C-alpha positions as CSV (number, residue, x, y, z in Angstrom):
1,X,89.0,129.3,113.3
2,X,92.4,129.4,110.9
3,X,94.2,131.2,114.1
4,X,93.6,128.0,115.8
5,X,94.4,125.9,113.4
6,X,97.6,127.3,113.1
7,X,98.2,127.1,116.8
8,X,97.6,123.2,116.5
9,X,99.7,123.0,113.4
10,X,103.0,125.1,115.2
11,X,102.5,122.7,118.2
12,X,102.4,119.9,116.6
13,X,105.6,120.4,114.9
14,X,107.3,121.4,117.8
15,X,106.5,118.5,119.5
16,X,107.0,116.2,116.5
17,X,110.8,117.6,116.0
18,X,111.4,117.2,120.1
19,X,110.2,113.5,120.0
20,X,112.4,113.0,116.9
21,X,115.6,114.8,118.5
22,X,115.2,113.1,121.7
23,X,114.6,109.6,119.9
24,X,117.6,110.1,117.6
25,X,119.9,111.3,121.0
26,X,118.9,107.9,123.2
27,X,119.5,105.7,119.5
28,X,122.9,107.5,119.5
29,X,123.5,106.8,123.0
30,X,122.3,103.5,123.1
31,X,124.9,102.1,120.0
32,X,127.4,104.0,121.6
33,X,127.3,104.1,125.2
34,X,124.5,101.3,126.2
35,X,125.6,98.0,127.8
36,X,126.5,95.2,125.6
37,X,123.7,92.5,125.5
38,X,126.1,90.2,127.2
39,X,127.0,92.4,129.4
40,X,124.1,94.0,131.3
41,X,120.8,92.9,129.2
42,X,118.5,94.3,131.5
43,X,120.1,97.8,131.0
44,X,120.3,97.6,127.9
45,X,116.7,96.8,127.6
46,X,116.2,100.0,129.0
47,X,117.8,101.9,126.6
48,X,115.5,99.7,124.0
49,X,112.2,101.0,125.9
50,X,113.2,104.6,126.1
51,X,113.8,104.4,122.2
52,X,110.5,102.8,121.7
53,X,108.8,105.3,124.3
54,X,109.9,108.5,122.3
55,X,108.9,106.8,119.1
56,X,105.4,106.1,119.9
57,X,105.4,110.0,121.0
58,X,107.1,111.0,118.1
59,X,103.9,109.0,115.4
60,X,101.3,110.6,117.9
61,X,102.9,113.8,117.3
62,X,103.1,113.6,113.9
63,X,99.3,113.1,113.4
64,X,98.8,116.6,113.3
65,X,101.7,117.7,111.5
66,X,100.9,120.0,108.4
67,X,100.3,117.7,105.8
68,X,102.5,119.4,103.0
69,X,105.9,119.3,104.7
70,X,105.3,115.4,106.0
71,X,107.4,114.0,103.3
72,X,110.6,116.1,104.2
73,X,110.1,115.2,107.6
74,X,109.6,111.9,107.2
75,X,112.6,111.6,105.5
76,X,114.8,113.9,107.3
77,X,113.6,112.1,110.5
78,X,114.8,108.7,108.9
79,X,118.1,109.7,107.8
80,X,119.0,110.8,111.0
81,X,117.6,107.9,112.6
82,X,119.5,105.3,110.1
83,X,122.5,107.0,110.9
84,X,123.2,106.8,114.9
85,X,123.4,102.8,114.0
86,X,126.4,104.0,112.4
87,X,128.2,105.0,115.7
88,X,129.6,102.3,116.8
89,X,130.5,98.4,115.5
90,X,127.7,95.9,115.7
91,X,126.5,95.5,119.1
92,X,124.0,92.4,119.7
93,X,124.8,90.1,116.6
94,X,127.6,89.0,115.2
95,X,125.9,87.7,111.9
96,X,127.4,90.6,109.9
97,X,131.2,89.0,110.4
98,X,129.7,85.8,108.6
99,X,128.5,88.4,106.3
100,X,131.8,89.9,105.6
101,X,133.2,86.2,105.5
102,X,131.0,84.8,102.4
103,X,132.0,87.9,100.4
104,X,135.4,87.5,100.7
105,X,135.0,84.1,99.8
106,X,133.1,84.9,96.7
107,X,135.7,87.1,95.6
108,X,138.5,84.5,96.3
109,X,136.5,82.6,93.8
110,X,135.4,79.7,95.9
111,X,131.2,78.9,96.8
112,X,130.4,79.7,100.1
113,X,128.7,76.7,100.6
114,X,131.8,74.4,100.0
115,X,133.9,75.4,103.3
116,X,133.2,76.0,106.8
117,X,134.9,79.4,108.1
118,X,137.4,76.9,110.3
119,X,138.2,75.0,107.3
120,X,142.3,75.1,107.1
121,X,141.5,75.2,103.5
122,X,140.5,78.7,103.9
123,X,143.5,79.9,106.1
124,X,144.9,82.3,103.2
125,X,142.1,84.1,103.7
126,X,142.0,84.9,107.3
127,X,142.5,88.6,108.7
128,X,143.4,89.9,112.4
129,X,140.1,91.1,112.2
130,X,137.7,88.2,112.1
131,X,140.3,86.0,113.0
132,X,142.3,87.6,115.7
133,X,144.7,85.6,118.6
134,X,146.1,86.0,121.3
135,X,143.9,88.0,124.5
136,X,141.6,89.1,122.6
137,X,140.1,85.6,122.5
138,X,138.8,85.5,126.2
139,X,136.7,88.4,124.8
140,X,132.9,86.9,125.4
141,X,131.5,85.9,121.7
142,X,134.7,84.7,120.0
143,X,135.0,81.2,118.8
144,X,138.1,79.4,119.4
145,X,139.0,77.4,115.6
146,X,141.5,75.2,117.0
147,X,143.3,73.7,119.9
148,X,143.5,76.0,123.1
149,X,146.8,77.7,123.7
150,X,148.7,81.1,123.7
151,X,149.0,81.4,119.6
152,X,145.6,79.8,118.7
153,X,143.4,82.1,117.0
154,X,139.5,82.4,117.2
155,X,136.8,83.8,115.0
156,X,134.1,86.7,115.4
157,X,132.0,84.7,113.1
158,X,129.3,82.3,115.1
159,X,128.7,78.9,114.4
160,X,132.2,78.7,112.3
161,X,131.9,75.0,111.9
162,X,129.0,74.7,109.5
163,X,128.2,76.9,106.3
164,X,126.7,79.6,105.6
165,X,122.8,79.6,105.9
166,X,121.9,82.2,103.5
167,X,120.5,82.4,100.1
168,X,121.7,83.2,96.3
169,X,120.5,86.8,96.4
170,X,122.0,87.8,99.8
171,X,125.2,85.9,98.9
172,X,125.9,88.3,95.7
173,X,124.9,91.2,98.0
174,X,127.8,90.1,100.0
175,X,130.4,89.7,97.1
176,X,129.2,92.9,95.9
177,X,129.9,94.4,99.5
178,X,133.4,93.3,99.6
179,X,134.4,94.4,95.9
180,X,133.4,98.0,97.0
181,X,134.9,97.6,100.1
182,X,138.4,99.7,100.4
183,X,141.1,97.4,102.3
184,X,140.6,97.8,105.7
185,X,137.4,98.9,106.3
186,X,136.0,95.9,108.6
187,X,131.9,96.3,109.5
188,X,131.6,99.4,108.5
189,X,131.0,99.1,105.0
190,X,128.0,96.6,105.3
191,X,126.5,98.9,107.6
192,X,126.6,101.8,105.3
193,X,125.0,99.5,102.5
194,X,122.1,98.7,105.3
195,X,121.4,102.3,105.9
196,X,121.1,103.0,102.1
197,X,118.7,100.3,101.9
198,X,116.5,101.1,105.0
199,X,116.8,104.7,103.4
200,X,115.2,102.8,100.1
201,X,112.8,101.0,101.9
202,X,111.3,104.0,103.0
203,X,111.5,105.9,99.7
204,X,109.5,102.7,98.4
205,X,106.7,102.7,101.1
206,X,106.3,106.8,100.5
207,X,106.0,106.0,96.7
208,X,103.5,103.3,97.2
209,X,101.6,105.2,99.5
210,X,101.8,108.1,97.5
211,X,100.6,106.3,94.3
212,X,97.4,104.9,96.6
213,X,96.8,108.4,97.7
214,X,96.8,107.0,101.3
215,X,98.3,108.9,104.5
216,X,102.2,109.6,103.8
217,X,102.7,109.8,107.9
218,X,102.4,106.0,107.9
219,X,106.1,105.8,106.2
220,X,107.3,106.9,109.2
221,X,106.4,103.2,111.3
222,X,109.3,102.2,109.2
223,X,111.8,105.2,109.2
224,X,111.4,106.3,112.7
225,X,111.4,102.5,114.2
226,X,114.1,101.4,116.5
227,X,114.9,98.2,114.9
228,X,115.7,100.2,111.9
229,X,118.6,101.7,113.2
230,X,119.4,98.8,116.2
231,X,118.9,95.8,113.6
232,X,118.9,96.8,109.8
233,X,121.8,99.7,110.4
234,X,124.2,98.7,113.2
235,X,123.6,95.1,113.3
236,X,123.5,95.5,109.6
237,X,121.1,92.2,109.4
238,X,120.4,91.3,105.7
239,X,116.7,91.0,106.3
240,X,116.9,94.7,105.2
241,X,117.3,93.7,102.0
242,X,114.7,91.6,101.4
243,X,112.0,93.8,103.0
244,X,113.3,96.3,100.2
245,X,112.4,93.7,97.8
246,X,109.4,92.6,99.3
247,X,107.6,96.3,100.0
248,X,108.7,96.8,95.9
249,X,107.1,93.9,95.1
250,X,104.0,94.3,96.6
251,X,103.6,97.9,95.3
252,X,103.9,96.4,92.1
253,X,101.0,93.5,92.5
254,X,98.8,96.4,93.5
255,X,98.7,98.3,90.6
256,X,96.2,96.7,88.0
257,X,97.9,94.3,84.6
258,X,99.4,91.1,84.8
259,X,102.6,93.2,83.7
260,X,103.3,94.9,86.7
261,X,102.1,91.8,88.6
262,X,104.6,90.0,87.0
263,X,107.0,91.7,88.7
264,X,106.0,92.2,91.9
265,X,106.1,88.5,91.4
266,X,109.9,88.6,90.4
267,X,110.7,91.4,93.7
268,X,108.6,89.3,95.7
269,X,110.9,86.1,94.5
270,X,114.0,88.3,94.7
271,X,113.2,88.7,99.0
272,X,112.4,85.2,99.1
273,X,115.9,84.5,97.5
274,X,117.8,86.7,99.9
275,X,116.4,85.4,103.5
276,X,113.0,82.9,102.5
277,X,111.0,85.0,105.5
278,X,109.7,87.2,103.1
279,X,107.6,84.0,101.5
280,X,105.2,84.7,104.3
281,X,104.0,87.9,101.9
282,X,102.9,85.5,98.9
283,X,99.0,85.0,100.5
284,X,98.8,88.6,100.8
285,X,100.3,89.3,97.6
286,X,97.0,86.5,96.2
287,X,94.6,88.6,97.7
288,X,91.2,88.4,96.6
289,X,92.5,86.2,93.3
290,X,89.7,84.5,91.8
291,X,91.9,83.1,88.6
292,X,94.5,80.8,88.1
293,X,96.2,82.9,85.8
294,X,96.0,85.7,87.9
295,X,97.4,83.8,90.7
296,X,100.4,82.4,88.0
297,X,101.3,85.9,87.0
298,X,102.9,86.1,90.8
299,X,104.2,83.0,91.7
300,X,105.3,81.6,88.4
301,X,107.5,84.4,88.0
302,X,108.6,84.6,92.3
303,X,109.5,80.9,91.4
304,X,111.4,81.6,88.6
305,X,113.5,83.8,89.9
306,X,114.6,81.9,93.2
307,X,115.6,78.7,91.0
308,X,117.4,81.2,88.4
309,X,119.6,82.7,91.3
310,X,120.6,79.0,92.9
311,X,121.9,78.5,89.6
312,X,125.2,79.8,89.7
313,X,126.3,78.6,93.0
314,X,124.6,74.9,91.9
315,X,126.9,75.0,89.1
316,X,129.6,76.2,91.2
317,X,129.4,74.3,94.5
318,X,130.8,71.0,95.2
319,X,128.4,70.6,98.2
320,X,124.6,71.5,98.9
321,X,123.7,75.7,98.4
322,X,121.2,75.2,101.2
323,X,124.6,74.9,103.7
324,X,123.3,74.1,107.6
325,X,119.8,75.7,106.4
326,X,118.2,72.4,108.1
327,X,120.6,72.3,110.9
328,X,119.6,76.2,111.7
329,X,116.1,74.8,111.8
330,X,117.1,72.6,114.1
331,X,118.8,74.2,116.4
332,X,116.0,76.6,117.1
333,X,113.5,74.4,117.7
334,X,111.0,74.8,114.6
335,X,110.6,71.0,113.8
336,X,110.4,69.9,117.8
337,X,107.2,71.4,119.3
338,X,109.0,70.9,122.9
339,X,112.6,72.4,122.5
340,X,113.3,76.1,123.4
341,X,110.7,78.8,123.5
342,X,109.5,78.1,119.8
343,X,105.3,78.1,119.7
344,X,105.4,79.5,123.0
345,X,101.5,80.0,123.5
346,X,100.6,77.6,121.7
347,X,102.1,75.3,124.1
348,X,101.0,77.6,127.1
349,X,97.3,76.0,125.9
350,X,98.1,72.6,124.3
351,X,100.4,69.5,124.2
352,X,103.5,70.2,123.6
353,X,103.0,67.8,120.3
354,X,100.0,69.7,119.5
355,X,102.0,72.9,118.7
356,X,103.2,72.2,115.4
357,X,100.2,70.8,113.8
358,X,98.2,73.4,115.3
359,X,100.3,76.2,114.1
360,X,100.6,74.9,110.4
361,X,96.2,74.8,110.9
362,X,96.0,78.2,111.9
363,X,98.5,79.5,109.5
364,X,96.8,77.6,106.5
365,X,93.5,79.0,107.7
366,X,94.8,82.7,108.3
367,X,96.2,82.4,104.6
368,X,92.9,80.8,103.2
369,X,91.3,84.0,104.9
370,X,93.3,86.5,103.1
371,X,92.8,84.7,99.7
372,X,89.2,84.9,99.7
373,X,88.3,87.6,101.6
374,X,91.5,89.7,101.0
375,X,91.2,93.5,99.2
376,X,93.8,92.7,95.7
377,X,94.3,96.3,95.9
378,X,95.7,96.1,99.5
379,X,98.1,93.0,99.5
380,X,99.8,94.1,102.5
381,X,96.6,94.0,104.2
382,X,96.8,90.2,104.0
383,X,100.3,90.2,104.2
384,X,100.5,91.7,107.6
385,X,97.8,89.3,109.0
386,X,99.8,86.1,107.8
387,X,103.1,87.4,108.9
388,X,101.7,88.6,112.3
389,X,100.2,85.9,113.6
390,X,102.9,83.7,112.3
391,X,105.1,85.5,114.2
392,X,102.9,85.3,117.0
393,X,102.2,81.2,117.1
394,X,106.0,81.1,116.0
395,X,107.4,83.3,118.9
396,X,111.1,83.3,117.2
397,X,113.7,84.4,119.5
398,X,115.1,86.7,117.2
399,X,114.2,90.4,116.9
400,X,115.4,91.2,113.4
401,X,113.3,88.8,112.2
402,X,110.5,91.8,112.7
403,X,111.9,94.1,109.7
404,X,109.7,92.6,107.8
405,X,106.6,93.4,110.2
406,X,107.4,97.1,110.6
407,X,107.8,98.0,106.7
408,X,104.3,96.2,106.5
409,X,102.8,97.6,109.1
410,X,103.7,101.3,107.6
411,X,102.0,100.1,104.5
412,X,98.7,99.3,106.6
413,X,98.9,101.6,109.2
414,X,97.7,99.0,111.9
415,X,99.5,100.3,114.6
416,X,99.0,97.6,117.4
417,X,100.9,95.1,115.7
418,X,104.3,96.5,116.2
419,X,103.8,95.6,119.7
420,X,105.2,91.7,118.0
421,X,108.1,93.7,117.4
422,X,108.6,94.7,120.4
423,X,107.8,91.6,121.9
424,X,110.9,90.3,120.0
425,X,113.2,92.8,121.1
426,X,112.4,91.7,124.8
427,X,112.9,88.3,124.1
428,X,116.0,88.6,122.6
429,X,117.7,91.1,124.6
430,X,116.0,90.2,127.7
431,X,116.9,86.4,127.4
432,X,120.3,86.1,128.6
433,X,118.9,87.9,132.2
434,X,116.4,85.2,132.6
435,X,118.0,82.5,131.8
436,X,116.0,82.3,128.4
437,X,113.0,80.9,129.6
438,X,109.5,80.5,127.9
439,X,107.9,82.8,130.6
440,X,109.2,85.3,129.4
441,X,108.8,84.9,125.5
442,X,105.0,83.7,126.9
443,X,104.4,87.3,128.7
444,X,106.2,89.4,125.6
445,X,104.4,87.3,122.8
446,X,101.0,87.0,124.6
447,X,100.9,91.0,125.4
448,X,101.6,91.6,121.8
449,X,98.4,89.2,120.5
450,X,96.3,91.0,123.1
451,X,97.1,94.1,122.0
452,X,96.6,93.0,118.7
453,X,93.0,91.3,119.5
454,X,91.9,94.1,121.7
455,X,92.4,97.1,118.5
456,X,91.0,94.3,116.1
457,X,87.7,94.8,118.4
458,X,87.7,98.4,118.5
459,X,88.5,98.7,114.8
460,X,84.9,96.5,113.6
461,X,83.0,99.2,115.9
462,X,81.6,102.1,114.2
463,X,83.4,104.9,113.8
464,X,81.8,108.1,115.3
465,X,80.8,110.7,112.8
466,X,83.8,113.5,112.7
467,X,86.3,110.7,114.0
468,X,89.3,109.1,112.2
469,X,88.4,105.4,111.4
470,X,92.1,104.8,110.3
471,X,95.3,104.7,112.3
472,X,96.2,108.1,111.1
473,X,94.5,110.8,109.3
474,X,94.4,111.4,105.4
475,X,96.4,113.5,103.5
476,X,94.3,116.2,102.1
477,X,94.4,115.4,98.0
478,X,93.0,116.9,94.8
479,X,91.3,113.7,94.4
480,X,88.1,113.2,96.5
481,X,88.7,111.5,100.0
482,X,87.5,108.3,100.3
483,X,84.1,108.9,101.7
484,X,82.9,111.1,98.6
485,X,84.0,108.4,96.1
486,X,81.2,106.3,94.0
487,X,80.3,103.1,95.2
488,X,82.3,101.4,93.4
489,X,85.3,102.8,94.3
490,X,84.7,101.5,97.6
491,X,84.3,97.6,97.1
492,X,87.4,96.9,99.0
493,X,86.5,99.0,102.4
494,X,85.1,96.3,103.9
495,X,87.4,94.0,103.4
496,X,90.3,95.9,104.4
497,X,88.6,96.5,107.7
498,X,88.3,92.2,107.7
499,X,92.1,91.5,106.8
500,X,93.5,94.0,109.0
501,X,91.7,92.5,112.1
């Protein structure tokens, strides 16, 4: 019997390492040689699809990997995967160029909320990298900032005629990166910073899972996910910093005691002040809360951190510190149900004018359910439910938004929600090839929603004796397994199942 177990363990090791090696190779080729978004979106998506397939194979194989060495494997694989994002300049997004500009503007003692990149008042801060001239300006993706002409400048920064949209913690990060970067480093410091933060998320996940005596293999859902090297590292999206704060905050909230809940609130507030969207994890942080003071222990520190982070910019700025936020909401169609492909699944079933009110009611219902029935020891389960259904109903067109969702999956283990992240990538990458038609969004997000509902039904069925009830097996531990603990220790088990469905 021992010999047979050793053979299975050896086979699992070989399969996991082979899948990880192949995944790393495909990601490296995607970043270095894959077609760019505007050149051949269908060809680029095939690279994405291959990397996601290998990712699925790797996380399936690691379920049988020997538990004692799993931490080293998750971390080593995470490092290898993250490094692939450093092998080329940003491929599918120009957001990091705005980050670099905002950092440079702040380093000059100017509020990033007061001037647009096109403003002549900031001409002295321009350089040939962010503001090239001549023939290079005919390259797709570069925006003109003056009248056309042989020597007219252009910029790599998207929306150069509007003010920045990023909250204060993000702006403070941009300033820190600018101050720490050598002259002429261009995009690389932002990518390196994002890679380090993504590895920090892996470390935070492992710490939270270990504290919960949970399966450490779950951290591979984040560490090896293709979205991390492609969106967090290569495109250097600031979302990854918000993810780090959110994961750490939920981990602190899960601990007992008002002091730790307050620390969790501060960290979640920092996440919100980085990208606003992590506010969707707040209902999860309030899972099962019955007393006002317990809710206040999280909400008040979170709100205080957001307000205090804005104050320095309020005093420094002459204009609104909310920048282009309102314009961005309008531009992306979140304020108009009939615009673009937002609320696609709701608009498939309902009149356009009903989509936004129904979404608000649906998310409010999920939020109340999580707060009433969620397990306070597993706040990420409720956070995943609210975040996941918000994405399904909003149908966002930007794939990096799902980085938060991927981290919540790594905490909770319900892998089916990764389909929502893949749907976002499909919509973003294939959009140019299909004219950004709503049918593509319906197909991608509709398939992801069906997968979630099917798996919810399967998870509600009683698990056969001797079979796994969790998405991945628990590691051997010195503490008694969940099935062996006293009934009072299992008070959250049913709630966990309910929240995840």
